[in-house]
Gaussian input, Z-matrix of N, CA and C with variables (Angstrom, degrees):
# hf/3-21g

backbone

0 1
 N
 C     1     B1
 C     2     B2     1     A1
 N     3     B3     2     A2     1     D1
 C     4     B4     3     A3     2     D2
 C     5     B5     4     A4     3     D3
 N     6     B6     5     A5     4     D4
 C     7     B7     6     A6     5     D5
 C     8     B8     7     A7     6     D6
 N     9     B9     8     A8     7     D7
 C    10    B10     9     A9     8     D8
 C    11    B11    10    A10     9     D9
 N    12    B12    11    A11    10    D10
 C    13    B13    12    A12    11    D11
 C    14    B14    13    A13    12    D12
 N    15    B15    14    A14    13    D13
 C    16    B16    15    A15    14    D14
 C    17    B17    16    A16    15    D15
 N    18    B18    17    A17    16    D16
 C    19    B19    18    A18    17    D17
 C    20    B20    19    A19    18    D18
 N    21    B21    20    A20    19    D19
 C    22    B22    21    A21    20    D20
 C    23    B23    22    A22    21    D21
 N    24    B24    23    A23    22    D22
 C    25    B25    24    A24    23    D23
 C    26    B26    25    A25    24    D24
 N    27    B27    26    A26    25    D25
 C    28    B28    27    A27    26    D26
 C    29    B29    28    A28    27    D27
 N    30    B30    29    A29    28    D28
 C    31    B31    30    A30    29    D29
 C    32    B32    31    A31    30    D30
 N    33    B33    32    A32    31    D31
 C    34    B34    33    A33    32    D32
 C    35    B35    34    A34    33    D33
 N    36    B36    35    A35    34    D34
 C    37    B37    36    A36    35    D35
 C    38    B38    37    A37    36    D36
 N    39    B39    38    A38    37    D37
 C    40    B40    39    A39    38    D38
 C    41    B41    40    A40    39    D39
 N    42    B42    41    A41    40    D40
 C    43    B43    42    A42    41    D41
 C    44    B44    43    A43    42    D42
 N    45    B45    44    A44    43    D43
 C    46    B46    45    A45    44    D44
 C    47    B47    46    A46    45    D45
 N    48    B48    47    A47    46    D46
 C    49    B49    48    A48    47    D47
 C    50    B50    49    A49    48    D48
 N    51    B51    50    A50    49    D49
 C    52    B52    51    A51    50    D50
 C    53    B53    52    A52    51    D51
 N    54    B54    53    A53    52    D52
 C    55    B55    54    A54    53    D53
 C    56    B56    55    A55    54    D54
 N    57    B57    56    A56    55    D55
 C    58    B58    57    A57    56    D56
 C    59    B59    58    A58    57    D57
 N    60    B60    59    A59    58    D58
 C    61    B61    60    A60    59    D59
 C    62    B62    61    A61    60    D60
 N    63    B63    62    A62    61    D61
 C    64    B64    63    A63    62    D62
 C    65    B65    64    A64    63    D63
 N    66    B66    65    A65    64    D64
 C    67    B67    66    A66    65    D65
 C    68    B68    67    A67    66    D66
 N    69    B69    68    A68    67    D67
 C    70    B70    69    A69    68    D68
 C    71    B71    70    A70    69    D69
 N    72    B72    71    A71    70    D70
 C    73    B73    72    A72    71    D71
 C    74    B74    73    A73    72    D72
 N    75    B75    74    A74    73    D73
 C    76    B76    75    A75    74    D74
 C    77    B77    76    A76    75    D75
 N    78    B78    77    A77    76    D76
 C    79    B79    78    A78    77    D77
 C    80    B80    79    A79    78    D78
 N    81    B81    80    A80    79    D79
 C    82    B82    81    A81    80    D80
 C    83    B83    82    A82    81    D81
 N    84    B84    83    A83    82    D82
 C    85    B85    84    A84    83    D83
 C    86    B86    85    A85    84    D84
 N    87    B87    86    A86    85    D85
 C    88    B88    87    A87    86    D86
 C    89    B89    88    A88    87    D87
 N    90    B90    89    A89    88    D88
 C    91    B91    90    A90    89    D89
 C    92    B92    91    A91    90    D90
 N    93    B93    92    A92    91    D91
 C    94    B94    93    A93    92    D92
 C    95    B95    94    A94    93    D93
 N    96    B96    95    A95    94    D94
 C    97    B97    96    A96    95    D95
 C    98    B98    97    A97    96    D96
 N    99    B99    98    A98    97    D97
 C   100   B100    99    A99    98    D98
 C   101   B101   100   A100    99    D99
 N   102   B102   101   A101   100   D100
 C   103   B103   102   A102   101   D101
 C   104   B104   103   A103   102   D102
 N   105   B105   104   A104   103   D103
 C   106   B106   105   A105   104   D104
 C   107   B107   106   A106   105   D105
 N   108   B108   107   A107   106   D106
 C   109   B109   108   A108   107   D107
 C   110   B110   109   A109   108   D108
 N   111   B111   110   A110   109   D109
 C   112   B112   111   A111   110   D110
 C   113   B113   112   A112   111   D111
 N   114   B114   113   A113   112   D112
 C   115   B115   114   A114   113   D113
 C   116   B116   115   A115   114   D114
 N   117   B117   116   A116   115   D115
 C   118   B118   117   A117   116   D116
 C   119   B119   118   A118   117   D117
 N   120   B120   119   A119   118   D118
 C   121   B121   120   A120   119   D119
 C   122   B122   121   A121   120   D120
 N   123   B123   122   A122   121   D121
 C   124   B124   123   A123   122   D122
 C   125   B125   124   A124   123   D123
 N   126   B126   125   A125   124   D124
 C   127   B127   126   A126   125   D125
 C   128   B128   127   A127   126   D126
 N   129   B129   128   A128   127   D127
 C   130   B130   129   A129   128   D128
 C   131   B131   130   A130   129   D129
 N   132   B132   131   A131   130   D130
 C   133   B133   132   A132   131   D131
 C   134   B134   133   A133   132   D132
 N   135   B135   134   A134   133   D133
 C   136   B136   135   A135   134   D134
 C   137   B137   136   A136   135   D135
 N   138   B138   137   A137   136   D136
 C   139   B139   138   A138   137   D137
 C   140   B140   139   A139   138   D138
 N   141   B141   140   A140   139   D139
 C   142   B142   141   A141   140   D140
 C   143   B143   142   A142   141   D141
 N   144   B144   143   A143   142   D142
 C   145   B145   144   A144   143   D143
 C   146   B146   145   A145   144   D144
 N   147   B147   146   A146   145   D145
 C   148   B148   147   A147   146   D146
 C   149   B149   148   A148   147   D147
 N   150   B150   149   A149   148   D148
 C   151   B151   150   A150   149   D149
 C   152   B152   151   A151   150   D150
 N   153   B153   152   A152   151   D151
 C   154   B154   153   A153   152   D152
 C   155   B155   154   A154   153   D153
 N   156   B156   155   A155   154   D154
 C   157   B157   156   A156   155   D155
 C   158   B158   157   A157   156   D156
 N   159   B159   158   A158   157   D157
 C   160   B160   159   A159   158   D158
 C   161   B161   160   A160   159   D159
 N   162   B162   161   A161   160   D160
 C   163   B163   162   A162   161   D161
 C   164   B164   163   A163   162   D162
 N   165   B165   164   A164   163   D163
 C   166   B166   165   A165   164   D164
 C   167   B167   166   A166   165   D165
 N   168   B168   167   A167   166   D166
 C   169   B169   168   A168   167   D167
 C   170   B170   169   A169   168   D168
 N   171   B171   170   A170   169   D169
 C   172   B172   171   A171   170   D170
 C   173   B173   172   A172   171   D171
 N   174   B174   173   A173   172   D172
 C   175   B175   174   A174   173   D173
 C   176   B176   175   A175   174   D174
 N   177   B177   176   A176   175   D175
 C   178   B178   177   A177   176   D176
 C   179   B179   178   A178   177   D177
 N   180   B180   179   A179   178   D178
 C   181   B181   180   A180   179   D179
 C   182   B182   181   A181   180   D180
 N   183   B183   182   A182   181   D181
 C   184   B184   183   A183   182   D182
 C   185   B185   184   A184   183   D183
 N   186   B186   185   A185   184   D184
 C   187   B187   186   A186   185   D185
 C   188   B188   187   A187   186   D186
 N   189   B189   188   A188   187   D187
 C   190   B190   189   A189   188   D188
 C   191   B191   190   A190   189   D189
 N   192   B192   191   A191   190   D190
 C   193   B193   192   A192   191   D191
 C   194   B194   193   A193   192   D192
 N   195   B195   194   A194   193   D193
 C   196   B196   195   A195   194   D194
 C   197   B197   196   A196   195   D195
 N   198   B198   197   A197   196   D196
 C   199   B199   198   A198   197   D197
 C   200   B200   199   A199   198   D198
 N   201   B201   200   A200   199   D199
 C   202   B202   201   A201   200   D200
 C   203   B203   202   A202   201   D201
 N   204   B204   203   A203   202   D202
 C   205   B205   204   A204   203   D203
 C   206   B206   205   A205   204   D204
 N   207   B207   206   A206   205   D205
 C   208   B208   207   A207   206   D206
 C   209   B209   208   A208   207   D207
 N   210   B210   209   A209   208   D208
 C   211   B211   210   A210   209   D209
 C   212   B212   211   A211   210   D210
 N   213   B213   212   A212   211   D211
 C   214   B214   213   A213   212   D212
 C   215   B215   214   A214   213   D213
 N   216   B216   215   A215   214   D214
 C   217   B217   216   A216   215   D215
 C   218   B218   217   A217   216   D216
 N   219   B219   218   A218   217   D217
 C   220   B220   219   A219   218   D218
 C   221   B221   220   A220   219   D219
 N   222   B222   221   A221   220   D220
 C   223   B223   222   A222   221   D221
 C   224   B224   223   A223   222   D222
 N   225   B225   224   A224   223   D223
 C   226   B226   225   A225   224   D224
 C   227   B227   226   A226   225   D225
 N   228   B228   227   A227   226   D226
 C   229   B229   228   A228   227   D227
 C   230   B230   229   A229   228   D228
 N   231   B231   230   A230   229   D229
 C   232   B232   231   A231   230   D230
 C   233   B233   232   A232   231   D231
 N   234   B234   233   A233   232   D232
 C   235   B235   234   A234   233   D233
 C   236   B236   235   A235   234   D234
 N   237   B237   236   A236   235   D235
 C   238   B238   237   A237   236   D236
 C   239   B239   238   A238   237   D237
 N   240   B240   239   A239   238   D238
 C   241   B241   240   A240   239   D239
 C   242   B242   241   A241   240   D240
 N   243   B243   242   A242   241   D241
 C   244   B244   243   A243   242   D242
 C   245   B245   244   A244   243   D243
 N   246   B246   245   A245   244   D244
 C   247   B247   246   A246   245   D245
 C   248   B248   247   A247   246   D246
 N   249   B249   248   A248   247   D247
 C   250   B250   249   A249   248   D248
 C   251   B251   250   A250   249   D249
 N   252   B252   251   A251   250   D250
 C   253   B253   252   A252   251   D251
 C   254   B254   253   A253   252   D252
 N   255   B255   254   A254   253   D253
 C   256   B256   255   A255   254   D254
 C   257   B257   256   A256   255   D255
 N   258   B258   257   A257   256   D256
 C   259   B259   258   A258   257   D257
 C   260   B260   259   A259   258   D258
 N   261   B261   260   A260   259   D259
 C   262   B262   261   A261   260   D260
 C   263   B263   262   A262   261   D261
 N   264   B264   263   A263   262   D262
 C   265   B265   264   A264   263   D263
 C   266   B266   265   A265   264   D264
 N   267   B267   266   A266   265   D265
 C   268   B268   267   A267   266   D266
 C   269   B269   268   A268   267   D267
 N   270   B270   269   A269   268   D268
 C   271   B271   270   A270   269   D269
 C   272   B272   271   A271   270   D270
 N   273   B273   272   A272   271   D271
 C   274   B274   273   A273   272   D272
 C   275   B275   274   A274   273   D273
 N   276   B276   275   A275   274   D274
 C   277   B277   276   A276   275   D275
 C   278   B278   277   A277   276   D276
 N   279   B279   278   A278   277   D277
 C   280   B280   279   A279   278   D278
 C   281   B281   280   A280   279   D279
 N   282   B282   281   A281   280   D280
 C   283   B283   282   A282   281   D281
 C   284   B284   283   A283   282   D282
 N   285   B285   284   A284   283   D283
 C   286   B286   285   A285   284   D284
 C   287   B287   286   A286   285   D285
 N   288   B288   287   A287   286   D286
 C   289   B289   288   A288   287   D287
 C   290   B290   289   A289   288   D288
 N   291   B291   290   A290   289   D289
 C   292   B292   291   A291   290   D290
 C   293   B293   292   A292   291   D291
 N   294   B294   293   A293   292   D292
 C   295   B295   294   A294   293   D293
 C   296   B296   295   A295   294   D294
 N   297   B297   296   A296   295   D295
 C   298   B298   297   A297   296   D296
 C   299   B299   298   A298   297   D297
 N   300   B300   299   A299   298   D298
 C   301   B301   300   A300   299   D299
 C   302   B302   301   A301   300   D300
 N   303   B303   302   A302   301   D301
 C   304   B304   303   A303   302   D302
 C   305   B305   304   A304   303   D303
 N   306   B306   305   A305   304   D304
 C   307   B307   306   A306   305   D305
 C   308   B308   307   A307   306   D306
 N   309   B309   308   A308   307   D307
 C   310   B310   309   A309   308   D308
 C   311   B311   310   A310   309   D309
 N   312   B312   311   A311   310   D310
 C   313   B313   312   A312   311   D311
 C   314   B314   313   A313   312   D312
 N   315   B315   314   A314   313   D313
 C   316   B316   315   A315   314   D314
 C   317   B317   316   A316   315   D315
 N   318   B318   317   A317   316   D316
 C   319   B319   318   A318   317   D317
 C   320   B320   319   A319   318   D318
 N   321   B321   320   A320   319   D319
 C   322   B322   321   A321   320   D320
 C   323   B323   322   A322   321   D321
 N   324   B324   323   A323   322   D322
 C   325   B325   324   A324   323   D323
 C   326   B326   325   A325   324   D324
 N   327   B327   326   A326   325   D325
 C   328   B328   327   A327   326   D326
 C   329   B329   328   A328   327   D327
 N   330   B330   329   A329   328   D328
 C   331   B331   330   A330   329   D329
 C   332   B332   331   A331   330   D330
 N   333   B333   332   A332   331   D331
 C   334   B334   333   A333   332   D332
 C   335   B335   334   A334   333   D333
 N   336   B336   335   A335   334   D334
 C   337   B337   336   A336   335   D335
 C   338   B338   337   A337   336   D336

   B1=1.4627
   B2=1.5299
   B3=1.3775
   B4=1.5309
   B5=1.4584
   B6=1.3824
   B7=1.5055
   B8=1.5514
   B9=1.2513
   B10=1.6274
   B11=1.5616
   B12=1.2901
   B13=1.4390
   B14=1.5297
   B15=1.2887
   B16=1.3697
   B17=1.4475
   B18=1.3259
   B19=1.4804
   B20=1.4151
   B21=1.3015
   B22=1.5313
   B23=1.4575
   B24=1.3623
   B25=1.4169
   B26=1.4368
   B27=1.3812
   B28=1.5149
   B29=1.5477
   B30=1.3638
   B31=1.3872
   B32=1.4648
   B33=1.3132
   B34=1.4492
   B35=1.6483
   B36=1.2908
   B37=1.4780
   B38=1.5241
   B39=1.3931
   B40=1.3599
   B41=1.4715
   B42=1.2667
   B43=1.3686
   B44=1.5786
   B45=1.3400
   B46=1.5098
   B47=1.5096
   B48=1.4305
   B49=1.5036
   B50=1.4668
   B51=1.4156
   B52=1.3751
   B53=1.6302
   B54=1.3261
   B55=1.5319
   B56=1.5639
   B57=1.3464
   B58=1.3996
   B59=1.6009
   B60=1.3394
   B61=1.3393
   B62=1.6247
   B63=1.3658
   B64=1.4610
   B65=1.6644
   B66=1.3105
   B67=1.4801
   B68=1.6190
   B69=1.3801
   B70=1.4784
   B71=1.5266
   B72=1.3153
   B73=1.4090
   B74=1.4804
   B75=1.3289
   B76=1.4356
   B77=1.5611
   B78=1.4468
   B79=1.5368
   B80=1.5157
   B81=1.3047
   B82=1.4441
   B83=1.5602
   B84=1.3197
   B85=1.4021
   B86=1.5616
   B87=1.2658
   B88=1.5108
   B89=1.5229
   B90=1.2244
   B91=1.4715
   B92=1.4658
   B93=1.3101
   B94=1.4244
   B95=1.4812
   B96=1.4075
   B97=1.4163
   B98=1.4807
   B99=1.3028
   B100=1.5382
   B101=1.5703
   B102=1.4294
   B103=1.5011
   B104=1.4338
   B105=1.3533
   B106=1.4204
   B107=1.5324
   B108=1.3195
   B109=1.5848
   B110=1.6109
   B111=1.3300
   B112=1.4763
   B113=1.4177
   B114=1.4546
   B115=1.3944
   B116=1.5623
   B117=1.3574
   B118=1.3998
   B119=1.6688
   B120=1.2110
   B121=1.4653
   B122=1.6235
   B123=1.3346
   B124=1.4514
   B125=1.4810
   B126=1.3515
   B127=1.4094
   B128=1.5799
   B129=1.3519
   B130=1.4283
   B131=1.6043
   B132=1.3216
   B133=1.5136
   B134=1.5182
   B135=1.3207
   B136=1.4801
   B137=1.5150
   B138=1.3864
   B139=1.4436
   B140=1.5540
   B141=1.3829
   B142=1.4372
   B143=1.3906
   B144=1.4014
   B145=1.5635
   B146=1.5315
   B147=1.3259
   B148=1.5257
   B149=1.6366
   B150=1.3248
   B151=1.4483
   B152=1.6407
   B153=1.2747
   B154=1.5009
   B155=1.5119
   B156=1.2654
   B157=1.4969
   B158=1.6086
   B159=1.3640
   B160=1.4533
   B161=1.5975
   B162=1.3172
   B163=1.4916
   B164=1.5971
   B165=1.2433
   B166=1.4725
   B167=1.5347
   B168=1.1862
   B169=1.4271
   B170=1.6446
   B171=1.2608
   B172=1.5176
   B173=1.4257
   B174=1.4798
   B175=1.4128
   B176=1.4679
   B177=1.2962
   B178=1.3883
   B179=1.4788
   B180=1.3140
   B181=1.4775
   B182=1.4516
   B183=1.2928
   B184=1.4459
   B185=1.5550
   B186=1.3592
   B187=1.3936
   B188=1.6321
   B189=1.2714
   B190=1.4692
   B191=1.5507
   B192=1.4861
   B193=1.4451
   B194=1.5295
   B195=1.2057
   B196=1.5544
   B197=1.4732
   B198=1.2023
   B199=1.4890
   B200=1.4929
   B201=1.3216
   B202=1.4884
   B203=1.5659
   B204=1.3338
   B205=1.6681
   B206=1.5298
   B207=1.3041
   B208=1.5635
   B209=1.3768
   B210=1.2071
   B211=1.4859
   B212=1.6046
   B213=1.3143
   B214=1.5032
   B215=1.6590
   B216=1.3216
   B217=1.4173
   B218=1.6259
   B219=1.3160
   B220=1.4574
   B221=1.5700
   B222=1.3549
   B223=1.4778
   B224=1.5617
   B225=1.3421
   B226=1.4910
   B227=1.5079
   B228=1.2708
   B229=1.4585
   B230=1.6516
   B231=1.3035
   B232=1.5883
   B233=1.4327
   B234=1.2494
   B235=1.5453
   B236=1.4126
   B237=1.3143
   B238=1.4901
   B239=1.4870
   B240=1.3024
   B241=1.5755
   B242=1.5015
   B243=1.3129
   B244=1.4800
   B245=1.5642
   B246=1.3190
   B247=1.3672
   B248=1.5690
   B249=1.2385
   B250=1.4652
   B251=1.4778
   B252=1.3354
   B253=1.4742
   B254=1.4978
   B255=1.3528
   B256=1.4138
   B257=1.5708
   B258=1.3293
   B259=1.4175
   B260=1.5785
   B261=1.1989
   B262=1.6102
   B263=1.5192
   B264=1.2721
   B265=1.5188
   B266=1.4977
   B267=1.4542
   B268=1.4877
   B269=1.5658
   B270=1.2561
   B271=1.4497
   B272=1.5137
   B273=1.3566
   B274=1.5319
   B275=1.5301
   B276=1.1868
   B277=1.4446
   B278=1.5225
   B279=1.2971
   B280=1.6000
   B281=1.4865
   B282=1.3365
   B283=1.4151
   B284=1.4507
   B285=1.3446
   B286=1.3881
   B287=1.4348
   B288=1.3688
   B289=1.3463
   B290=1.6653
   B291=1.3889
   B292=1.3429
   B293=1.5364
   B294=1.3846
   B295=1.3569
   B296=1.5776
   B297=1.2833
   B298=1.5598
   B299=1.4201
   B300=1.4504
   B301=1.3873
   B302=1.4557
   B303=1.3466
   B304=1.5390
   B305=1.5496
   B306=1.3473
   B307=1.4845
   B308=1.5553
   B309=1.2724
   B310=1.5414
   B311=1.5846
   B312=1.2126
   B313=1.4642
   B314=1.5431
   B315=1.2730
   B316=1.5321
   B317=1.4911
   B318=1.4643
   B319=1.3634
   B320=1.6514
   B321=1.3443
   B322=1.3741
   B323=1.5114
   B324=1.3601
   B325=1.4188
   B326=1.6009
   B327=1.2221
   B328=1.5225
   B329=1.4912
   B330=1.2072
   B331=1.4755
   B332=1.4902
   B333=1.3691
   B334=1.4127
   B335=1.5347
   B336=1.3163
   B337=1.4053
   B338=1.4542
   A1=109.60
   A2=120.50
   A3=112.19
   A4=105.30
   A5=108.09
   A6=112.23
   A7=111.33
   A8=116.57
   A9=109.39
   A10=106.76
   A11=110.69
   A12=120.01
   A13=108.46
   A14=116.26
   A15=127.46
   A16=113.56
   A17=119.53
   A18=121.90
   A19=110.89
   A20=119.50
   A21=123.07
   A22=108.45
   A23=122.39
   A24=125.46
   A25=119.96
   A26=119.48
   A27=116.02
   A28=101.39
   A29=102.53
   A30=115.84
   A31=122.03
   A32=114.23
   A33=122.49
   A34=104.32
   A35=110.13
   A36=113.78
   A37=106.68
   A38=111.13
   A39=116.16
   A40=115.93
   A41=123.59
   A42=124.37
   A43=115.50
   A44=111.92
   A45=116.42
   A46=109.00
   A47=114.57
   A48=113.95
   A49=107.64
   A50=112.69
   A51=117.57
   A52=113.74
   A53=117.34
   A54=119.29
   A55=107.17
   A56=122.68
   A57=121.48
   A58=107.54
   A59=115.71
   A60=121.57
   A61=100.76
   A62=112.59
   A63=113.18
   A64=113.24
   A65=112.16
   A66=119.47
   A67=112.22
   A68=110.28
   A69=112.78
   A70=112.76
   A71=119.39
   A72=121.08
   A73=109.27
   A74=118.90
   A75=122.20
   A76=110.22
   A77=105.25
   A78=109.14
   A79=112.46
   A80=116.28
   A81=120.94
   A82=109.17
   A83=117.79
   A84=117.67
   A85=110.53
   A86=117.15
   A87=120.66
   A88=114.65
   A89=115.65
   A90=118.55
   A91=116.40
   A92=115.74
   A93=119.18
   A94=112.71
   A95=121.11
   A96=124.50
   A97=110.64
   A98=113.53
   A99=119.34
   A100=114.23
   A101=107.00
   A102=114.10
   A103=109.80
   A104=116.03
   A105=114.61
   A106=115.95
   A107=119.70
   A108=115.95
   A109=110.28
   A110=115.32
   A111=120.76
   A112=111.06
   A113=118.79
   A114=125.40
   A115=109.90
   A116=119.31
   A117=129.43
   A118=106.08
   A119=116.24
   A120=122.55
   A121=106.23
   A122=116.20
   A123=113.31
   A124=115.12
   A125=119.52
   A126=119.90
   A127=109.06
   A128=119.61
   A129=119.64
   A130=114.38
   A131=110.21
   A132=114.28
   A133=110.14
   A134=117.56
   A135=115.71
   A136=113.83
   A137=113.99
   A138=119.24
   A139=108.53
   A140=113.92
   A141=114.04
   A142=114.50
   A143=119.84
   A144=121.10
   A145=98.41
   A146=105.86
   A147=119.54
   A148=98.30
   A149=112.66
   A150=117.09
   A151=105.85
   A152=114.88
   A153=119.30
   A154=109.85
   A155=110.66
   A156=116.32
   A157=103.59
   A158=107.93
   A159=109.83
   A160=103.53
   A161=109.87
   A162=123.86
   A163=106.52
   A164=115.48
   A165=123.13
   A166=115.13
   A167=121.08
   A168=122.43
   A169=107.93
   A170=117.14
   A171=123.71
   A172=112.32
   A173=110.31
   A174=114.07
   A175=114.64
   A176=121.46
   A177=126.35
   A178=113.93
   A179=116.32
   A180=118.03
   A181=112.03
   A182=121.44
   A183=123.67
   A184=108.71
   A185=114.38
   A186=122.02
   A187=107.47
   A188=117.08
   A189=124.75
   A190=111.56
   A191=110.06
   A192=119.08
   A193=104.73
   A194=123.47
   A195=120.15
   A196=110.90
   A197=117.16
   A198=119.13
   A199=110.28
   A200=117.72
   A201=116.63
   A202=105.70
   A203=114.16
   A204=109.33
   A205=108.81
   A206=118.79
   A207=115.74
   A208=114.43
   A209=122.55
   A210=128.09
   A211=107.24
   A212=115.45
   A213=118.46
   A214=103.94
   A215=117.63
   A216=122.17
   A217=110.76
   A218=111.82
   A219=116.38
   A220=111.93
   A221=118.10
   A222=122.71
   A223=101.58
   A224=117.64
   A225=118.25
   A226=110.55
   A227=118.06
   A228=120.03
   A229=106.61
   A230=114.26
   A231=113.76
   A232=112.86
   A233=116.27
   A234=123.81
   A235=114.16
   A236=116.55
   A237=120.82
   A238=109.50
   A239=120.47
   A240=121.46
   A241=103.95
   A242=121.23
   A243=118.66
   A244=106.91
   A245=119.52
   A246=119.00
   A247=112.89
   A248=121.28
   A249=124.19
   A250=110.76
   A251=120.10
   A252=122.29
   A253=110.60
   A254=119.14
   A255=121.77
   A256=112.61
   A257=113.87
   A258=118.52
   A259=113.39
   A260=116.78
   A261=121.94
   A262=112.59
   A263=110.41
   A264=113.04
   A265=111.79
   A266=115.87
   A267=120.56
   A268=114.29
   A269=119.37
   A270=128.66
   A271=107.33
   A272=116.40
   A273=120.69
   A274=110.01
   A275=122.15
   A276=126.43
   A277=110.51
   A278=116.27
   A279=118.06
   A280=107.54
   A281=115.53
   A282=112.97
   A283=119.09
   A284=117.74
   A285=121.21
   A286=113.07
   A287=118.41
   A288=127.15
   A289=112.80
   A290=109.26
   A291=110.75
   A292=120.12
   A293=117.22
   A294=126.29
   A295=106.01
   A296=115.08
   A297=117.99
   A298=108.85
   A299=119.93
   A300=123.61
   A301=107.27
   A302=117.84
   A303=119.45
   A304=108.91
   A305=116.87
   A306=115.05
   A307=106.26
   A308=121.15
   A309=121.80
   A310=105.00
   A311=120.56
   A312=127.73
   A313=109.87
   A314=113.80
   A315=118.55
   A316=109.29
   A317=119.22
   A318=121.13
   A319=110.50
   A320=118.18
   A321=115.50
   A322=120.30
   A323=113.91
   A324=114.39
   A325=115.51
   A326=110.43
   A327=116.68
   A328=106.64
   A329=122.54
   A330=127.23
   A331=111.76
   A332=122.36
   A333=127.55
   A334=114.72
   A335=122.02
   A336=121.43
   A337=118.62
   D1=-19.84
   D2=-174.13
   D3=-76.47
   D4=142.04
   D5=175.52
   D6=91.22
   D7=-15.18
   D8=-174.27
   D9=-86.26
   D10=137.64
   D11=-175.67
   D12=-85.27
   D13=151.89
   D14=177.52
   D15=93.08
   D16=-1.41
   D17=170.70
   D18=-107.59
   D19=132.49
   D20=174.64
   D21=-71.26
   D22=139.58
   D23=-176.33
   D24=76.58
   D25=-3.88
   D26=-176.33
   D27=-89.76
   D28=142.04
   D29=-178.27
   D30=78.68
   D31=13.68
   D32=-173.52
   D33=-89.37
   D34=139.97
   D35=179.31
   D36=-92.15
   D37=103.87
   D38=-177.18
   D39=-78.50
   D40=-7.54
   D41=172.66
   D42=-69.88
   D43=-11.92
   D44=-172.70
   D45=-90.32
   D46=-14.22
   D47=-173.25
   D48=-70.21
   D49=145.61
   D50=-169.11
   D51=-62.45
   D52=-30.76
   D53=-177.10
   D54=-104.36
   D55=25.13
   D56=-175.25
   D57=-73.51
   D58=130.22
   D59=178.86
   D60=-126.94
   D61=165.31
   D62=177.82
   D63=-59.22
   D64=-39.13
   D65=178.22
   D66=-61.44
   D67=-44.59
   D68=-179.54
   D69=-71.75
   D70=-31.63
   D71=179.48
   D72=-70.75
   D73=-33.09
   D74=179.25
   D75=-64.78
   D76=-49.55
   D77=179.05
   D78=-58.03
   D79=-42.66
   D80=179.17
   D81=-59.36
   D82=-46.28
   D83=179.88
   D84=-62.45
   D85=-45.63
   D86=175.64
   D87=-61.25
   D88=-36.46
   D89=173.52
   D90=-74.66
   D91=-31.18
   D92=176.95
   D93=-74.84
   D94=-26.87
   D95=173.80
   D96=-67.86
   D97=-27.66
   D98=178.35
   D99=-86.83
   D100=-56.78
   D101=-177.85
   D102=-149.00
   D103=118.80
   D104=-176.11
   D105=-70.77
   D106=-24.71
   D107=174.72
   D108=-68.90
   D109=-31.01
   D110=175.69
   D111=-61.55
   D112=-43.72
   D113=179.36
   D114=-58.60
   D115=-45.22
   D116=-176.49
   D117=-63.47
   D118=-42.06
   D119=178.99
   D120=-66.55
   D121=-49.50
   D122=179.92
   D123=-67.57
   D124=-22.92
   D125=176.12
   D126=-74.16
   D127=-37.48
   D128=172.21
   D129=-62.95
   D130=-40.69
   D131=177.88
   D132=-65.12
   D133=-35.38
   D134=177.42
   D135=-66.68
   D136=-38.01
   D137=-176.81
   D138=-66.15
   D139=-46.41
   D140=-178.25
   D141=-71.22
   D142=-34.14
   D143=173.93
   D144=100.20
   D145=170.66
   D146=-173.82
   D147=-70.15
   D148=153.55
   D149=176.41
   D150=-77.99
   D151=118.22
   D152=179.39
   D153=-91.46
   D154=123.92
   D155=177.24
   D156=-113.58
   D157=122.39
   D158=-178.25
   D159=-111.81
   D160=110.31
   D161=-178.26
   D162=-79.05
   D163=116.63
   D164=170.63
   D165=-70.72
   D166=160.84
   D167=-179.65
   D168=-66.18
   D169=-39.72
   D170=170.57
   D171=-44.92
   D172=-59.82
   D173=-179.76
   D174=-60.60
   D175=-40.82
   D176=175.54
   D177=-56.83
   D178=-42.03
   D179=176.64
   D180=-69.17
   D181=-44.26
   D182=179.22
   D183=-58.22
   D184=-44.18
   D185=-175.41
   D186=-62.79
   D187=-43.00
   D188=178.90
   D189=-61.46
   D190=-49.11
   D191=-178.67
   D192=-62.03
   D193=-45.86
   D194=-175.39
   D195=-66.31
   D196=-41.59
   D197=-176.33
   D198=-71.14
   D199=-32.71
   D200=179.87
   D201=-76.45
   D202=-39.88
   D203=178.14
   D204=-66.21
   D205=-35.10
   D206=172.32
   D207=-59.59
   D208=-36.11
   D209=-177.98
   D210=-72.59
   D211=-43.86
   D212=178.83
   D213=-63.32
   D214=-59.64
   D215=-176.37
   D216=-46.28
   D217=-47.45
   D218=178.49
   D219=-58.08
   D220=-38.84
   D221=-176.06
   D222=-70.65
   D223=-42.63
   D224=-173.07
   D225=-67.44
   D226=-39.04
   D227=-176.09
   D228=-76.27
   D229=-28.76
   D230=170.07
   D231=-59.85
   D232=-56.56
   D233=174.44
   D234=-51.15
   D235=-42.41
   D236=179.81
   D237=-67.98
   D238=-34.41
   D239=-176.27
   D240=-74.92
   D241=-33.07
   D242=-176.83
   D243=-75.45
   D244=-40.15
   D245=179.46
   D246=-71.18
   D247=-33.94
   D248=174.97
   D249=-67.45
   D250=-36.57
   D251=172.81
   D252=-58.90
   D253=-49.30
   D254=179.04
   D255=-60.74
   D256=-44.04
   D257=177.15
   D258=-59.94
   D259=-44.40
   D260=175.24
   D261=-63.86
   D262=-38.40
   D263=179.35
   D264=-64.40
   D265=-45.21
   D266=171.42
   D267=-61.14
   D268=-36.03
   D269=-178.95
   D270=-68.38
   D271=-42.12
   D272=177.87
   D273=-66.64
   D274=-41.28
   D275=-179.41
   D276=-68.04
   D277=-33.71
   D278=176.46
   D279=-73.54
   D280=-40.41
   D281=-179.18
   D282=-74.77
   D283=-20.31
   D284=164.38
   D285=-60.90
   D286=-52.61
   D287=178.34
   D288=-54.35
   D289=-45.95
   D290=178.25
   D291=-67.95
   D292=-27.24
   D293=179.64
   D294=-74.00
   D295=-43.22
   D296=179.96
   D297=-61.34
   D298=-38.14
   D299=-175.23
   D300=-67.66
   D301=-45.73
   D302=-175.34
   D303=-67.14
   D304=-36.96
   D305=-177.55
   D306=-72.66
   D307=-32.49
   D308=174.50
   D309=-60.81
   D310=-52.64
   D311=-176.81
   D312=-56.24
   D313=-41.43
   D314=178.96
   D315=-66.00
   D316=-50.13
   D317=-178.14
   D318=-61.24
   D319=-44.88
   D320=179.41
   D321=-71.77
   D322=-15.87
   D323=174.72
   D324=-83.25
   D325=-9.27
   D326=-175.54
   D327=-70.05
   D328=134.01
   D329=178.75
   D330=-80.52
   D331=-22.31
   D332=-176.72
   D333=-77.58
   D334=-6.18
   D335=-179.72
   D336=-91.96

């Protein structure tokens, strides 16, 4: 692959990159064997370095508060759904009895029977 024209990243001396380590060079060689553009992207990634996210204490606290509140809200809605199912089951049995009573009253009030 080295020295062939028309392929991006081909023939590049990876040892001269600022953040080149033995592992990154090996990954770049492996990627270049498969796909030269992938090797180019990998070399840029190694130069830039991994994205470092510095979580502050305030962000950590907010994150913890939000996760804890999500857990509590999930438990509350779970309990609410169980209780609402039980309430609807009771209401359905009461409506069944009321409908049967209304139908019986309608049938008994009819003079044709």
